[in-house]
C-alpha positions in Angstrom: 0.0 -14.4 30.5 3.4 -12.4 30.2 3.8 -9.7 27.5 6.4 -10.3 24.7 7.6 -6.6 25.2 6.7 -3.7 27.2 4.0 -1.7 25.8 6.2 1.4 25.4 8.5 -0.5 23.2 5.6 -1.5 21.0 4.4 2.0 20.7 7.9 3.2 19.8 8.1 0.4 17.2 4.8 1.3 15.8 5.5 5.0 15.6 8.6 4.2 13.6 6.5 2.1 11.1 4.1 5.0 10.8 6.9 7.5 10.3 8.1 5.5 7.3 4.8 5.0 5.6 5.3 8.2 3.7 8.4 6.8 2.1 6.6 3.6 1.3 3.7 5.8 -0.4 6.3 7.8 -2.4 7.8 4.3 -3.7 4.4 3.1 -4.4 3.3 6.1 -6.4 6.5 6.0 -8.4 5.9 2.5 -9.3 2.2 3.4 -10.3 3.6 6.0 -12.6 6.1 3.6 -14.2 3.2 1.1 -14.8 1.2 3.7 -16.3 4.0 4.7 -18.7 4.6 1.1 -19.7 3.2 -0.5 -22.8 2.2 -3.8 -21.1 -0.8 -3.8 -19.0 0.1 -6.8 -16.7 3.6 -8.1 -17.3 5.1 -5.0 -16.1 7.9 -5.2 -13.5 6.6 -2.0 -12.0 3.1 -3.5 -11.5 4.6 -6.6 -9.9 6.7 -4.3 -7.5 3.7 -2.3 -6.7 1.9 -5.6 -5.7 4.8 -6.4 -3.5 4.9 -3.1 -1.9 1.2 -3.3 -1.2 1.7 -6.7 0.2 4.6 -5.6 2.5 2.7 -2.5 3.7 -0.4 -4.8 4.6 1.6 -7.3 6.5 3.6 -4.7 8.5 0.5 -2.6 9.2 -1.1 -5.7 10.5 1.9 -6.6 12.8 1.7 -3.1 14.2 -2.0 -3.3 14.6 -2.7 -0.4 12.3 -6.0 -2.1 11.2 -7.5 0.5 8.7 -4.2 0.9 6.7 -4.0 -3.0 6.6 -7.4 -3.2 5.1 -6.7 -0.5 2.3 -3.3 -1.9 1.6 -4.9 -5.4 1.3 -7.6 -4.0 -1.0 -4.8 -2.5 -3.3 -3.0 -5.9 -3.2 -6.1 -7.7 -4.4 -6.9 -5.2 -7.0 -3.3 -5.4 -8.6 -3.6 -9.3 -8.4 -6.7 -9.1 -10.4 -5.1 -6.9 -13.0 -2.1 -9.3 -13.3 -4.3 -12.1 -14.1 -5.9 -10.7 -17.3 -4.8 -9.0 -20.4 -6.1 -5.5 -20.5 -6.5 -3.4 -23.6 -5.8 0.3 -23.4 -9.2 1.4 -22.1 -9.4 -1.4 -19.6 -6.0 -0.5 -18.3 -7.1 3.2 -18.0 -10.1 2.2 -16.0 -8.1 -0.1 -13.7 -5.5 2.6 -13.3 -8.1 4.8 -12.0 -9.0 2.2 -9.4 -5.4 1.7 -8.5 -5.0 5.5 -8.1 -8.1 5.6 -5.8 -6.6 2.8 -3.5 -3.2 4.7 -3.3 -5.1 7.8 -2.4 -7.0 5.8 0.3 -3.8 4.7 1.8 -2.5 8.3 1.9 -5.8 9.4 3.4 -5.5 6.8 6.2 -1.9 7.7 6.8 -2.8 11.5 7.0 -5.5 10.6 9.6 -2.8 9.1 11.7 -0.7 12.1 11.4 -3.5 14.4 12.3 -4.2 12.2 15.3 -0.5 12.5 16.3 -0.1 8.7 16.4 3.0 8.5 14.3 
């Protein structure tokens, strides 16, 4: 079976993706802060946008075979989806926000592991 592209090209594309993860994380962290500052628990455009960013990160990470990053991004995506399906009172929002923060930190941790390994 013939490969679609030379392996060197894939490695270069993957490295380019990994080099941009930091920008994605900055965007996601900003959206998280906006959601925290919003009065609404689930109808916030920043929460919706954070969901989309997690979804895009999970999809891109999957395409570039960065499996552990795919997993943590999918977990964040599922968490945000569950938040968007219910009405949260302030204490519940605070609890869910801690979970979202943990997932964002997990994504950052996985990304840092890749940086330390020199894979980006």
